C-alpha positions as CSV (number, residue, x, y, z in Angstrom):
1,M,27.9,-46.0,21.6
2,R,25.4,-48.5,23.0
3,S,23.0,-45.7,24.1
4,R,23.2,-44.2,20.6
5,F,22.5,-47.6,19.1
6,T,19.5,-48.0,21.4
7,A,18.3,-44.6,20.2
8,F,18.4,-45.8,16.6
9,V,16.4,-49.0,17.6
10,V,13.6,-46.9,19.2
11,R,14.0,-44.1,16.7
12,N,14.8,-41.4,19.3
13,G,16.3,-38.7,17.0
14,D,16.2,-36.1,19.9
15,Y,18.6,-38.2,21.9
16,L,20.9,-38.7,18.9
17,L,21.1,-35.0,18.3
18,Q,21.7,-34.3,22.1
19,T,24.6,-36.7,22.0
20,W,26.1,-35.4,18.7
21,D,29.1,-33.0,18.9
22,P,27.7,-29.5,18.5
23,D,30.5,-28.8,15.9
24,T,29.3,-31.6,13.6
25,R,25.6,-32.0,14.5
26,P,23.0,-31.6,11.8
27,S,20.1,-29.2,12.4
28,E,17.6,-32.1,12.3
29,L,17.4,-35.8,12.1
30,N,14.4,-37.8,10.8
31,L,14.3,-41.5,11.8
32,V,10.5,-42.1,11.2
33,D,10.9,-43.4,7.7
34,L,13.9,-45.7,8.2
35,P,13.4,-48.8,6.0
36,V,15.2,-51.0,8.4
37,T,15.0,-52.1,12.1
38,F,18.3,-52.4,14.0
39,Y,18.5,-55.4,16.4
40,R,22.1,-56.2,17.3
41,L,25.3,-54.3,18.0
42,E,28.8,-55.7,18.1
43,I,31.7,-53.6,19.3
44,L,34.7,-54.7,17.3
45,D,37.4,-52.3,18.5
46,T,38.0,-49.3,20.7
47,V,40.8,-46.8,20.8
48,A,41.2,-44.5,23.8
49,G,37.9,-43.2,25.3
50,G,39.0,-44.0,28.9
51,L,38.5,-42.0,32.1
52,L,41.5,-39.8,31.3
53,D,41.0,-39.4,27.6
54,S,39.3,-36.5,25.8
55,T,38.7,-38.5,22.5
56,G,37.9,-42.0,21.6
57,V,37.1,-44.3,18.6
58,V,34.6,-47.1,18.5
59,E,34.4,-49.6,15.6
60,F,31.1,-51.5,15.5
61,E,28.8,-53.5,13.3
62,A,25.1,-52.8,13.6
63,F,22.8,-55.5,12.3
64,Y,19.4,-54.7,10.8
65,R,16.3,-56.4,9.4
66,G,14.5,-54.9,6.4
67,D,14.5,-55.1,2.7
68,P,17.3,-56.1,2.4
69,S,18.6,-57.3,5.8
70,G,22.2,-56.8,6.5
71,S,24.7,-54.8,8.6
72,Q,26.5,-51.5,8.8
73,R,30.1,-51.4,9.9
74,E,31.5,-48.1,11.0
75,R,34.3,-46.5,13.0
76,S,33.0,-43.5,14.9
77,T,35.0,-40.8,16.8
78,F,33.8,-39.3,20.0
79,R,35.0,-36.4,22.1
80,R,34.4,-35.6,25.8
81,I,32.9,-32.2,26.5
82,N,32.2,-31.3,30.1
83,R,32.6,-34.9,31.2
84,K,30.0,-36.2,28.6
85,W,30.8,-38.1,25.4
86,Y,29.6,-36.8,22.1
87,Y,29.6,-38.5,18.7
88,T,31.8,-36.5,16.3
89,A,32.1,-38.3,13.0
90,E,32.3,-41.5,11.0
91,I,35.6,-42.8,9.8
92,P,35.4,-44.9,6.6
93,V,36.1,-48.6,7.3
94,V,38.3,-50.4,4.7
95,Q,37.3,-54.0,4.5
């Protein structure tokens, strides 16, 4: 999760696509025109995702500056493929 957040910070769409589950990955991703700049990540919760798990969930809040500034809260699912973790999907967060 932290490496994917860093990829958003530096706008590395190639890395995001490489770490996206092939079953749910879009064909392209354009981060050049993002109207915000991410600057902080807080991990709020994790479920599974350990050494012996094949899936995991990370709930996080990503803070950004822009017009307007704010944050994005999300629960994301991941799955392990050939010993590497891949982002699968976002789970809606009920606040």
